[in-house]
Backbone as a chain_set.jsonl record, in Angstrom:
{"seq": "MHNVETLVWVREIVERGGAWFAAQGRHGRSGLRRFSVSGRVVEPGVKLAPAGITLLELIEEYCGGMEPGHELYAYLPGGASGGILPARLADVPLDSIPCSRTAASSAAPPSSCCRAVTPIATAPSTRRAT", "coords": {"N": [[18.202, -11.796, -19.384], [15.622, -9.509, -19.206], [14.647, -7.434, -20.734], [15.27, -5.198, -23.511], [16.201, -2.768, -22.7], [18.076, -3.107, -20.687], [20.347, -3.883, -22.121], [20.789, -1.552, -23.594], [21.924, 0.212, -21.753], [24.51, -0.726, -21.309], [26.862, 0.301, -22.675], [26.999, 2.964, -21.657], [27.33, 2.457, -18.918], [29.774, 1.096, -18.936], [31.435, 3.163, -19.847], [31.035, 5.254, -17.915], [30.94, 4.001, -15.488], [29.777, 1.652, -13.024], [29.072, 2.694, -10.536], [28.255, 5.291, -11.1], [25.855, 4.818, -12.541], [24.335, 3.435, -10.624], [24.026, 5.426, -8.715], [22.041, 7.031, -9.698], [19.43, 6.429, -8.964], [16.425, 6.558, -6.828], [14.832, 6.333, -3.593], [15.874, 3.858, -2.7], [16.308, 2.477, -5.078], [18.188, 1.74, -8.107], [19.715, 3.303, -10.922], [18.442, 4.453, -14.155], [15.317, 5.131, -15.774], [12.95, 4.996, -18.464], [9.957, 6.721, -18.868], [6.717, 6.886, -20.138], [4.581, 9.47, -20.306], [1.288, 10.556, -20.293], [-1.779, 12.424, -20.64], [-3.348, 14.925, -18.525], [-1.033, 16.666, -18.016], [1.417, 19.296, -17.91], [3.675, 19.02, -19.625], [3.613, 16.435, -21.453], [5.015, 13.245, -22.5], [7.909, 11.173, -23.326], [9.959, 10.47, -20.672], [13.158, 10.552, -19.204], [14.08, 9.362, -16.22], [15.034, 8.984, -12.72], [15.299, 5.642, -11.44], [12.875, 4.355, -9.215], [11.435, 6.66, -8.844], [8.551, 8.519, -7.866], [5.083, 8.906, -8.858], [4.145, 11.483, -8.238], [6.575, 12.912, -8.01], [7.575, 12.556, -10.613], [5.64, 13.892, -12.175], [5.813, 16.556, -11.159], [8.609, 17.237, -11.373], [9.476, 16.453, -13.947], [7.437, 16.814, -15.787], [6.362, 19.306, -15.567], [4.237, 19.715, -13.845], [0.667, 19.399, -13.117], [-1.863, 20.262, -15.546], [-3.042, 23.649, -15.548], [-5.666, 24.285, -13.252], [-6.383, 21.671, -12.875], [-6.452, 18.705, -10.913], [-4.687, 15.887, -9.6], [-6.378, 12.9, -9.669], [-6.52, 10.146, -9.998], [-4.606, 7.403, -11.415], [-3.281, 5.586, -14.233], [-1.156, 3.124, -14.089], [1.08, 1.761, -16.322], [-0.688, 1.841, -18.398], [-3.949, 0.968, -19.739], [-4.068, -1.759, -19.114], [-2.99, -1.944, -16.634], [-4.748, -1.23, -14.661], [-6.57, 1.058, -12.492], [-5.314, 3.35, -10.237], [-5.72, 5.058, -7.108], [-5.102, 8.57, -6.394], [-3.921, 8.777, -3.892], [-1.969, 6.862, -3.802], [0.113, 7.833, -5.239], [2.587, 8.417, -4.278], [4.13, 6.193, -4.203], [6.914, 4.368, -5.35], [7.152, 4.18, -8.857], [8.327, 2.047, -10.259], [7.864, -0.1, -8.65], [5.36, -0.966, -8.907], [3.429, -3.416, -10.287], [2.668, -3.847, -13.762], [0.552, -5.316, -14.65], [-1.66, -8.033, -13.755], [-0.358, -10.275, -14.626], [2.385, -9.539, -14.642], [2.643, -9.097, -11.94], [2.392, -11.609, -10.85], [4.452, -13.011, -11.912], [7.972, -13.741, -12.277], [9.078, -11.364, -12.89], [11.363, -8.658, -12.763], [11.444, -5.547, -10.815], [12.271, -3.528, -12.624], [11.016, -4.087, -14.991], [8.506, -3.223, -14.791], [5.731, -0.922, -14.628], [5.923, 1.501, -16.893], [4.506, 3.145, -18.57], [2.474, 5.857, -17.929], [-0.576, 7.312, -17.074], [-1.928, 10.063, -15.855], [-5.018, 10.735, -14.272], [-7.123, 13.371, -14.261], [-9.015, 15.758, -12.39], [-11.075, 18.531, -12.677], [-11.54, 21.409, -10.639], [-14.759, 21.936, -9.218], [-17.072, 23.945, -10.941], [-19.553, 24.715, -10.391], [-21.902, 26.645, -8.592], [-22.961, 26.884, -5.253], [-26.386, 26.939, -4.321]], "CA": [[17.835, -10.415, -19.631], [14.177, -9.409, -19.377], [14.267, -6.424, -21.723], [16.351, -4.598, -24.29], [16.708, -1.599, -22.0], [19.29, -3.52, -19.979], [21.426, -3.847, -23.1], [21.005, -0.159, -23.988], [22.747, 0.904, -20.762], [25.84, -1.33, -21.171], [27.917, 1.236, -23.099], [27.054, 4.078, -20.705], [27.873, 1.941, -17.655], [31.198, 0.824, -19.154], [32.136, 4.442, -19.96], [30.932, 6.073, -16.705], [31.1, 3.16, -14.304], [28.584, 1.159, -12.351], [28.712, 3.576, -9.42], [27.485, 6.398, -11.674], [24.512, 4.352, -12.854], [23.65, 3.105, -9.366], [23.747, 6.662, -7.979], [20.942, 7.762, -10.338], [18.114, 6.05, -8.458], [15.81, 7.136, -5.625], [14.032, 5.44, -2.75], [16.48, 2.529, -2.651], [16.456, 1.88, -6.406], [19.389, 2.164, -8.824], [19.649, 3.459, -12.363], [17.524, 5.367, -14.834], [14.219, 4.48, -16.489], [12.148, 5.848, -19.339], [8.525, 6.674, -18.569], [5.851, 7.564, -21.088], [3.545, 10.146, -19.522], [0.254, 11.222, -21.084], [-2.842, 12.94, -19.782], [-3.424, 16.372, -18.262], [0.179, 17.248, -17.454], [1.859, 20.421, -18.737], [4.602, 18.55, -20.65], [3.597, 14.979, -21.604], [6.044, 12.693, -23.37], [8.787, 10.155, -22.761], [10.867, 11.13, -19.731], [14.231, 9.768, -18.602], [14.034, 9.74, -14.808], [15.661, 7.995, -11.845], [14.534, 4.492, -10.962], [12.331, 4.615, -7.89], [10.695, 7.918, -8.788], [7.109, 8.374, -7.65], [4.298, 9.651, -9.834], [4.143, 12.902, -7.861], [7.884, 13.468, -8.379], [7.661, 12.56, -12.071], [4.784, 14.968, -12.694], [6.329, 17.872, -10.774], [9.982, 17.499, -11.799], [9.75, 16.141, -15.342], [6.294, 17.124, -16.65], [5.909, 20.668, -15.323], [3.035, 19.727, -13.017], [-0.622, 19.15, -13.76], [-2.35, 21.424, -16.277], [-3.73, 24.587, -14.664], [-7.059, 24.001, -12.96], [-6.621, 20.232, -12.757], [-5.82, 18.014, -9.789], [-4.539, 14.455, -9.79], [-7.476, 12.16, -9.044], [-6.141, 8.742, -10.076], [-3.692, 7.208, -12.532], [-3.188, 4.264, -14.84], [0.237, 2.705, -14.262], [1.186, 0.72, -17.337], [-1.787, 1.94, -19.343], [-5.232, 0.375, -19.365], [-3.903, -3.106, -18.569], [-2.49, -1.861, -15.266], [-5.795, -0.849, -13.725], [-6.607, 2.455, -12.061], [-4.924, 3.521, -8.844], [-6.101, 6.369, -6.583], [-4.018, 9.541, -6.222], [-3.249, 8.577, -2.597], [-0.836, 5.96, -4.01], [1.049, 8.474, -6.168], [3.908, 8.566, -3.652], [4.758, 4.875, -4.248], [7.794, 4.308, -6.527], [6.481, 3.613, -10.022], [8.874, 0.767, -10.692], [7.499, -1.173, -7.725], [3.969, -1.277, -9.203], [3.317, -4.289, -11.464], [1.815, -3.287, -14.816], [-0.635, -6.139, -14.822], [-1.666, -9.205, -12.874], [0.644, -11.195, -15.138], [3.687, -9.099, -14.128], [2.632, -9.228, -10.486], [2.503, -13.003, -10.449], [5.612, -13.635, -12.537], [9.263, -13.437, -11.657], [9.58, -10.149, -13.532], [11.972, -7.727, -11.821], [10.794, -4.235, -10.793], [12.614, -2.688, -13.765], [10.158, -4.379, -16.136], [7.158, -2.787, -14.434], [5.177, 0.41, -14.861], [6.67, 2.472, -17.675], [3.557, 4.083, -19.164], [1.663, 6.412, -16.851], [-1.573, 8.283, -17.497], [-2.645, 10.675, -14.742], [-6.411, 11.099, -14.498], [-7.293, 14.634, -13.543], [-10.345, 16.312, -12.204], [-11.064, 19.986, -12.555], [-12.376, 21.864, -9.529], [-16.149, 22.183, -9.602], [-17.361, 25.341, -11.266], [-20.938, 24.985, -10.0], [-22.058, 27.436, -7.373], [-24.025, 26.441, -4.331], [-27.536, 27.855, -4.331]], "C": [[16.34, -10.383, -19.921], [13.776, -8.391, -20.431], [15.498, -5.836, -22.392], [16.967, -3.406, -23.568], [17.985, -1.918, -21.22], [20.494, -3.413, -20.904], [21.777, -2.42, -23.503], [21.976, 0.544, -23.043], [24.177, 0.38, -20.661], [26.953, -0.348, -21.527], [28.101, 2.364, -22.086], [27.679, 3.634, -19.376], [29.359, 1.651, -17.788], [31.984, 2.131, -19.182], [32.154, 5.231, -18.65], [31.11, 5.287, -15.419], [29.777, 2.794, -13.658], [28.132, 2.053, -11.217], [27.9, 4.77, -9.919], [26.037, 5.977, -11.907], [23.708, 4.085, -11.581], [23.246, 4.363, -8.595], [22.548, 7.429, -8.542], [19.577, 7.491, -9.723], [17.665, 6.814, -7.217], [15.114, 6.041, -4.836], [14.551, 4.002, -2.774], [16.632, 1.831, -3.984], [17.724, 2.417, -7.057], [19.101, 2.309, -10.298], [18.643, 4.478, -12.849], [16.476, 4.553, -15.581], [13.559, 5.502, -17.419], [10.685, 5.626, -19.006], [7.781, 7.443, -19.639], [4.687, 8.145, -20.303], [2.575, 10.847, -20.462], [-0.814, 11.727, -20.126], [-2.696, 14.431, -19.547], [-2.226, 16.895, -17.465], [0.643, 18.338, -18.412], [2.741, 19.949, -19.892], [4.588, 17.026, -20.733], [4.742, 14.522, -22.499], [6.831, 11.604, -22.681], [9.851, 10.865, -21.932], [11.906, 10.141, -19.224], [14.354, 10.247, -17.168], [14.69, 8.653, -13.958], [14.724, 6.836, -11.53], [14.049, 4.819, -9.558], [11.553, 5.905, -7.768], [9.206, 7.634, -8.57], [6.371, 9.16, -8.729], [4.299, 11.138, -9.513], [5.455, 13.577, -8.257], [8.011, 13.584, -9.895], [6.848, 13.709, -12.671], [5.382, 16.341, -12.394], [7.681, 18.179, -11.407], [10.229, 17.328, -13.294], [8.626, 16.541, -16.304], [5.735, 18.521, -16.404], [4.639, 20.786, -14.5], [1.785, 19.358, -13.801], [-1.022, 20.41, -14.525], [-3.094, 22.346, -15.312], [-5.207, 24.237, -14.499], [-7.392, 22.535, -12.795], [-5.845, 19.664, -11.581], [-5.709, 16.534, -10.129], [-5.631, 13.739, -9.0], [-7.128, 10.675, -8.939], [-5.126, 8.617, -11.211], [-3.693, 5.759, -12.995], [-1.711, 3.921, -14.985], [0.304, 1.583, -15.283], [0.069, 0.755, -18.357], [-3.019, 1.207, -18.846], [-5.087, -1.006, -18.737], [-3.444, -3.092, -17.114], [-3.541, -1.515, -14.235], [-5.703, 0.62, -13.371], [-6.276, 2.509, -10.584], [-5.32, 4.919, -8.367], [-4.876, 7.262, -6.381], [-3.274, 9.339, -4.907], [-2.062, 7.611, -2.708], [0.234, 6.554, -4.92], [2.417, 8.733, -5.559], [4.619, 7.222, -3.521], [5.673, 4.85, -5.469], [7.127, 3.566, -7.686], [7.04, 2.254, -10.426], [8.662, -0.358, -9.675], [6.047, -1.596, -7.941], [3.927, -2.183, -10.424], [2.356, -3.692, -12.48], [0.544, -4.081, -15.02], [-0.587, -7.289, -13.831], [-0.612, -10.202, -13.318], [2.019, -10.831, -14.589], [3.756, -9.295, -12.626], [2.858, -10.659, -10.061], [3.702, -13.704, -11.055], [6.875, -13.27, -11.773], [9.872, -12.179, -12.25], [10.16, -9.204, -12.496], [11.265, -6.373, -11.856], [11.087, -3.382, -12.021], [11.726, -2.952, -14.968], [8.739, -3.892, -15.904], [6.921, -1.337, -14.825], [6.055, 1.423, -15.585], [5.776, 3.474, -18.365], [2.636, 4.556, -18.052], [0.698, 7.438, -17.429], [-2.269, 8.837, -16.259], [-4.085, 11.009, -15.15], [-6.668, 12.322, -13.632], [-8.761, 14.981, -13.394], [-10.191, 17.817, -12.058], [-11.92, 20.37, -11.365], [-13.784, 22.187, -10.037], [-16.36, 23.669, -9.863], [-18.795, 25.699, -10.911], [-20.974, 25.764, -8.684], [-23.185, 26.866, -6.533], [-25.164, 27.457, -4.356], [-28.229, 27.86, -3.009]], "O": [[15.846, -11.127, -20.768], [12.674, -8.472, -20.973], [16.618, -5.964, -21.897], [18.128, -3.072, -23.801], [18.875, -1.073, -21.114], [21.543, -2.906, -20.507], [22.947, -2.115, -23.731], [22.767, 1.38, -23.48], [24.994, 0.997, -19.978], [27.895, -0.183, -20.752], [29.227, 2.681, -21.701], [28.471, 4.369, -18.786], [30.129, 1.923, -16.866], [33.071, 2.212, -18.611], [33.178, 5.819, -18.304], [31.401, 5.865, -14.372], [28.795, 3.532, -13.738], [26.934, 2.165, -10.958], [26.967, 5.214, -9.249], [25.107, 6.685, -11.523], [22.542, 4.467, -11.481], [22.23, 4.363, -7.899], [22.086, 8.385, -7.918], [18.646, 8.265, -9.947], [18.415, 7.602, -6.64], [14.845, 4.958, -5.355], [13.773, 3.051, -2.857], [17.055, 0.676, -4.015], [18.274, 3.428, -6.618], [18.334, 1.533, -10.867], [18.076, 5.252, -12.077], [16.729, 3.413, -15.973], [13.609, 6.709, -17.179], [10.229, 4.49, -18.877], [8.185, 8.547, -20.005], [3.902, 7.41, -19.706], [2.982, 11.632, -21.319], [-0.743, 11.473, -18.923], [-1.997, 15.118, -20.292], [-2.379, 17.481, -16.393], [0.302, 18.31, -19.594], [2.582, 20.419, -21.019], [5.456, 16.376, -20.15], [5.365, 15.338, -23.18], [6.475, 11.16, -21.59], [10.554, 11.747, -22.426], [11.568, 9.016, -18.856], [14.693, 11.405, -16.924], [14.878, 7.529, -14.424], [13.517, 7.019, -11.375], [14.747, 5.49, -8.798], [11.055, 6.219, -6.687], [8.681, 6.626, -9.041], [6.966, 9.98, -9.428], [4.439, 11.967, -10.413], [5.446, 14.69, -8.782], [8.499, 14.593, -10.404], [7.319, 14.411, -13.567], [5.45, 17.195, -13.278], [7.879, 19.277, -11.928], [11.104, 17.989, -13.853], [8.846, 16.599, -17.514], [4.715, 18.879, -16.992], [4.026, 21.853, -14.462], [1.844, 19.048, -14.991], [-0.571, 21.506, -14.192], [-3.712, 21.871, -14.359], [-5.903, 23.934, -15.469], [-8.554, 22.182, -12.596], [-4.726, 20.088, -11.292], [-6.54, 15.994, -10.859], [-5.781, 13.957, -7.798], [-7.403, 10.031, -7.927], [-4.819, 9.598, -11.888], [-4.053, 4.843, -12.256], [-1.07, 4.389, -15.926], [-0.355, 0.557, -15.117], [-0.11, -0.202, -19.11], [-3.117, 0.867, -17.667], [-5.909, -1.387, -17.904], [-3.503, -4.118, -16.436], [-3.248, -1.507, -13.04], [-4.853, 1.341, -13.894], [-6.879, 1.804, -9.775], [-5.262, 5.87, -9.146], [-3.759, 6.773, -6.217], [-2.1, 9.696, -4.814], [-1.235, 7.551, -1.799], [1.161, 5.853, -5.327], [3.316, 9.217, -6.246], [5.612, 7.121, -2.8], [5.248, 5.276, -6.543], [6.604, 2.465, -7.514], [6.29, 1.395, -10.891], [9.221, -1.445, -9.825], [5.551, -2.482, -7.245], [4.347, -1.766, -11.503], [1.344, -3.098, -12.108], [-0.445, -3.547, -15.522], [0.418, -7.489, -13.149], [-0.03, -10.901, -12.489], [2.747, -11.705, -14.12], [4.814, -9.625, -12.092], [3.458, -10.905, -9.015], [3.953, -14.87, -10.751], [6.832, -12.579, -10.756], [11.076, -11.958, -12.119], [9.537, -8.961, -11.463], [10.56, -6.075, -12.82], [10.239, -2.588, -12.427], [11.677, -2.13, -15.884], [7.86, -4.125, -16.734], [7.822, -0.64, -15.293], [6.844, 2.125, -14.953], [6.235, 4.56, -18.718], [2.081, 3.742, -17.315], [1.101, 8.325, -18.181], [-3.111, 8.159, -15.67], [-4.326, 11.509, -16.249], [-6.453, 12.298, -12.42], [-9.615, 14.551, -14.169], [-9.278, 18.3, -11.39], [-12.932, 19.719, -11.103], [-13.955, 22.658, -11.162], [-15.894, 24.526, -9.113], [-19.219, 26.839, -11.1], [-20.158, 25.542, -7.79], [-24.215, 26.429, -7.045], [-24.939, 28.666, -4.404], [-29.218, 28.571, -2.833]]}, "num_chains": 1, "name": "protein.A"}
């Protein structure tokens, strides 16, 4: 077992069945994951979402979108230790992105990856051309 989260789901899986848990995922993944989302989203916080969810899906469906007047520019998967990824990669499942070089080079399964996400936003320019 790589993390305590595996143990947390045992009771729920026994009560509802493995098929229920497996049906919760997206993009070829199974189960549910908790993601901590901070930054310029309407509703930051810890979100319970399907495994395999992308950042774009997480922001739109679980965080109410980006704050008004802000666009997704980049994001930090896994916090500062995960590096900065451009917004063009926000359609990649979050649990397939290693949180650090250590996780990328180890035998850690996808479920142990990217759980903290910080979208970096940019506001549209308010300067006028002269």
